[in-house]
C-alpha angles and dihedrals in degrees: 000000000000124000091247094051090049091053092050091049091047094050093047091049091051090051093050092047093048090047091054093046091052091049091050091050094049093066132211115016135192114206094181151145131214129338106020140117138190135193107197127180123198133169103291100007148055132186146172128205142167131200119211130173122216136157096352092313138109110224117201118186139160142088143283126205135192107224101178138070092221099117090248129109133236113237136188113207115206116188111176124199086241126031138018122319119250128210116198108190138191123200131193123034115289094018116131124194123198119211138185126179137176123211112193109214095011122126102176142014140201102230121187137177116218144165118229 
């Protein structure tokens, strides 16, 4: 194997490993379609969301709450299969932020709770 090829394989392996670690650190996920819901709880955060489809749109609504006085924020990461991602966030222990988004043309989304 050439040095260039080994470098490319090494870089790609690092990217895959880093991606896997990032997913693991983010906590529970819901890669789901309509209808579905989840209520994940991780250290420092809790949330609830539901996914519904209506009139050619994916509707994602719920809340995210910061549950720790650690100086970090609770964040829900919503990545629809169509449209731009959204990141509702709650900062400061006890703060709860409601959210509601519409994604025209989307049928499913990867939704994750994280602390950042």
